[in-house]
MIRO-212098 format. One line per 2 residues: number of its first residue (from 1); their letters; for each residue x, y, z of N, C-alpha, C. Coordinates in steps of 0.1 Angstrom, whole numbers. Atoms other than C-alpha are relative to their C-alpha. Layout:
N
NUM	a	X Y Z X Y Z X Y Z | ... $
***
This chain:
155
1	xx	8 -12 0 0 0 0 9 12 0 | -7 -13 0 12 35 -8 -11 11 2 $
3	xx	9 -11 -3 -5 66 6 8 13 -2 | -7 -12 2 5 101 -6 -7 12 6 $
5	xx	6 -12 -7 0 134 13 8 12 -5 | -6 -12 3 8 169 1 0 9 13 $
7	xx	-1 -8 -12 21 191 30 6 13 -5 | -5 -13 5 25 228 23 8 8 10 $
9	xx	-8 -8 -9 40 242 55 6 -9 11 | -6 7 -11 62 232 84 -10 -3 11 $
11	xx	10 2 -11 32 236 108 -9 -12 -4 | 8 12 5 12 211 86 8 -13 2 $
13	xx	-9 11 -3 42 187 88 0 -4 14 | 0 3 -15 42 190 126 -14 -6 3 $
15	xx	14 5 -3 4 184 126 -1 -15 -5 | 0 13 5 9 153 104 7 -10 10 $
17	xx	-8 8 -10 35 140 128 -8 -2 13 | 8 1 -12 13 147 158 -11 -10 -1 $
19	xx	11 10 2 -16 127 143 6 -14 -1 | -7 14 0 8 98 135 4 -4 14 $
21	xx	-4 4 -13 21 99 170 -11 -5 9 | 12 4 -8 -14 96 185 -4 -14 -5 $
23	xx	4 13 6 -19 65 162 10 -11 3 | -10 10 -1 13 47 169 -2 -9 13 $
25	xx	1 10 -11 13 16 192 14 -5 3 | -13 6 -4 41 -1 211 4 -11 -10 $
27	xx	-6 9 10 64 -20 187 0 5 -14 | 0 -6 14 57 2 157 14 6 -3 $
29	xx	-13 -6 5 88 12 137 -4 8 -12 | 2 -9 11 87 42 114 13 4 -6 $
31	xx	-12 -3 7 114 46 88 -2 14 -6 | 2 -14 5 119 83 79 11 3 -10 $
33	xx	-10 -2 11 136 89 45 -3 14 -6 | 1 -12 7 143 121 26 13 8 1 $
35	xx	-12 -8 0 170 146 18 2 9 12 | -2 -9 -11 186 169 43 -9 12 -1 $
37	xx	8 -12 -1 163 197 54 -14 -1 -6 | 14 1 6 131 182 39 -11 -1 10 $
39	xx	10 0 -10 113 179 72 -1 -12 9 | 1 12 -8 121 146 89 0 3 15 $
41	xx	0 -3 -14 129 162 122 -13 7 4 | 13 -7 -3 98 184 121 -11 -10 1 $
43	xx	10 11 -1 77 153 115 3 -8 13 | -3 7 -12 95 136 144 -4 8 12 $
45	xx	5 -9 -11 87 166 167 -15 -2 1 | 14 2 -1 51 162 158 -4 -14 6 $
47	xx	2 14 -6 52 124 165 2 0 15 | -2 -1 -14 67 131 199 -11 8 7 $
49	xx	11 -8 -6 40 157 206 -12 -9 1 | 12 9 0 13 131 196 1 -11 10 $
51	xx	-2 11 -10 29 106 220 0 6 14 | 0 -6 -14 28 132 249 13 3 5 $
53	xx	-14 -3 -5 65 139 251 0 15 3 | 0 -13 -4 69 171 270 13 8 1 $
55	xx	-12 -7 1 104 181 262 4 2 -14 | -4 -3 14 121 195 231 6 -12 -7 $
57	xx	-5 11 8 129 170 204 9 6 -11 | -10 -5 10 160 176 183 5 -12 -8 $
59	xx	-5 10 8 177 157 156 12 -7 7 | -11 7 -7 200 130 171 12 -3 -9 $
61	xx	-10 2 10 225 134 142 14 -3 7 | -13 2 -6 255 137 166 0 -10 11 $
63	xx	1 10 -11 243 115 195 -5 -13 -5 | 5 11 7 227 90 171 -14 -5 6 $
65	xx	12 5 -6 199 80 196 -5 9 11 | 7 -8 -11 175 101 217 -12 -9 5 $
67	xx	12 6 -5 150 85 240 -9 10 7 | 9 -9 -6 119 103 251 -11 -9 7 $
69	xx	11 7 -7 91 93 275 -13 8 -2 | 13 -6 2 55 100 266 -10 -11 5 $
71	xx	9 11 -5 25 76 269 7 -14 -2 | -9 12 1 52 50 258 14 6 -4 $
73	xx	-13 -5 4 89 53 251 0 3 -15 | -3 -3 14 100 69 218 15 0 -2 $
75	xx	-14 2 4 133 59 203 2 7 -13 | -2 -8 12 145 85 178 15 -2 -4 $
77	xx	-13 4 4 175 72 159 3 7 -14 | -4 -6 13 195 90 131 13 -7 -4 $
79	xx	-11 8 5 219 69 110 8 8 -10 | -7 -8 11 232 98 88 15 -1 1 $
81	xx	-15 -1 -1 267 98 102 6 -14 0 | -5 13 0 271 60 101 4 -4 -15 $
83	xx	-5 3 13 291 45 72 -5 -13 -6 | 5 13 5 274 11 69 -6 -9 10 $
85	xx	6 10 -9 258 -20 83 8 -4 12 | -8 4 -11 287 -29 105 -1 10 12 $
87	xx	2 -10 -11 284 3 125 -14 -1 6 | 13 1 -6 247 -2 130 -1 -12 9 $
89	xx	0 12 -8 254 -37 144 7 4 14 | -7 -5 -12 279 -20 169 -9 9 8 $
91	xx	9 -9 -7 252 5 178 -11 -8 7 | 11 8 -6 228 -23 187 -14 5 -4 $
93	xx	12 -6 6 201 -8 165 -12 -8 3 | 12 8 -2 177 -37 168 -5 0 14 $
95	xx	4 0 -14 177 -34 206 -10 11 2 | 9 -12 -2 157 -1 201 -13 -2 -7 $
97	xx	13 4 7 130 -18 180 -8 -9 9 | 6 8 -10 114 -31 211 -15 2 1 $
99	xx	15 -1 -1 77 -38 218 -5 9 11 | 5 -9 -10 76 -14 247 -3 15 -5 $
101	xx	2 -14 4 77 18 226 0 0 -15 | -1 -3 14 78 33 191 14 5 -4 $
103	xx	-13 -4 5 109 38 170 -1 8 -12 | -1 -8 12 116 65 145 15 -1 -5 $
105	xx	-13 2 5 146 57 123 2 9 -12 | -3 -9 12 160 85 101 12 -6 -7 $
107	xx	-10 5 9 182 76 72 1 -15 0 | 0 15 -2 172 39 73 7 -6 -12 $
109	xx	-7 6 12 187 33 38 15 -3 3 | -14 3 -4 221 33 56 1 -14 6 $
111	xx	-1 13 -7 212 0 73 -13 -9 -4 | 12 7 4 185 -19 53 -1 -14 6 $
113	xx	1 14 -7 195 -53 69 -5 1 14 | 5 -2 -14 185 -38 103 -15 3 0 $
115	xx	15 -3 0 149 -31 92 -7 -12 5 | 8 11 -6 124 -51 111 -10 -6 -11 $
117	xx	10 6 9 98 -73 93 -12 9 -2 | 12 -9 0 70 -48 101 5 14 1 $
119	xx	-3 -15 -2 74 -11 95 -9 8 -9 | 7 -10 7 58 20 82 11 9 -6 $
121	xx	-10 -8 5 81 39 58 -6 13 -5 | 5 -14 4 76 77 54 12 6 -8 $
123	xx	-10 -7 9 95 93 25 -5 14 -3 | 3 -14 2 95 131 23 8 5 -11 $
125	xx	-7 -6 11 104 148 -9 -5 14 -3 | 4 -14 3 103 184 -22 -11 0 -10 $
127	xx	11 -1 9 71 193 -38 2 13 -8 | -1 -13 8 63 224 -59 1 11 11 $
129	xx	-2 -11 -9 75 256 -42 5 -5 13 | -5 4 -13 79 251 -5 -7 -12 5 $
131	xx	8 12 -4 55 221 -3 9 -12 0 | -7 13 -1 65 186 4 -10 -11 -4 $
133	xx	9 12 3 51 152 -8 5 -10 10 | -2 11 -10 49 126 20 -6 -13 -5 $
135	xx	5 12 5 47 91 7 2 -11 11 | 0 10 -11 38 64 32 -2 -14 -6 $
137	xx	1 14 5 44 27 24 1 -9 12 | 0 9 -12 39 -3 47 6 -13 -4 $
139	xx	-5 14 2 54 -37 52 -3 -8 12 | 1 10 -10 44 -67 71 -11 1 10 $
141	xx	11 -1 -10 14 -55 91 -11 8 -7 | 11 -8 6 -20 -42 83 0 13 7 $
143	xx	-2 -14 -5 -14 -5 88 -13 8 -4 | 12 -8 5 -49 4 75 -6 9 11 $
145	xx	5 -9 -11 -59 18 109 8 13 1 | -8 -12 0 -30 42 107 -4 9 -11 $
147	xx	4 -8 11 -40 54 73 -14 6 2 | 14 -5 -3 -77 57 83 1 11 11 $
149	xx	-2 -10 -10 -65 77 113 6 13 -6 | -5 -12 7 -45 101 91 -11 6 -8 $
151	xx	11 -5 7 -75 105 70 -10 8 9 | 9 -7 -10 -96 114 101 6 13 4 $
153	xx	-7 -12 -4 -70 140 109 0 10 -12 | 1 -9 11 -76 156 75 11 -2 -10 $
155	x	-10 2 10 -47 141 56 -4 -10 -10 $
***
């Protein structure tokens, strides 16, 4: 399944993330793909807000992993600075894809062998002007409830 959403502003990207965060359940893994500056961290901030995280959410580019507590743990992982699969094994990446919380994985293409069997992949690309196109694809689980929830949020 592929679901496409046009997002025109950063506030709308934040609202999309917030809606997604309210829909995520323990064990869900979201892969966030897109070029630098396209809005992955803004979407992650919205997801955290939707999960009830009450502290600032920043890109974990230099620390690689940030953990936040909301209605469940949120593991925000950024693989941008890693050079390949071996480094992700050293990081213990799969340990953060636990059933107790939700995982956001930025730059997942750096470690495709570490992807779980079930995931929601969100790819953000530049649209016309300042807009963005958000493409959501799913693997291994019936994510229809997530898509229906996004539609209820107006996406």
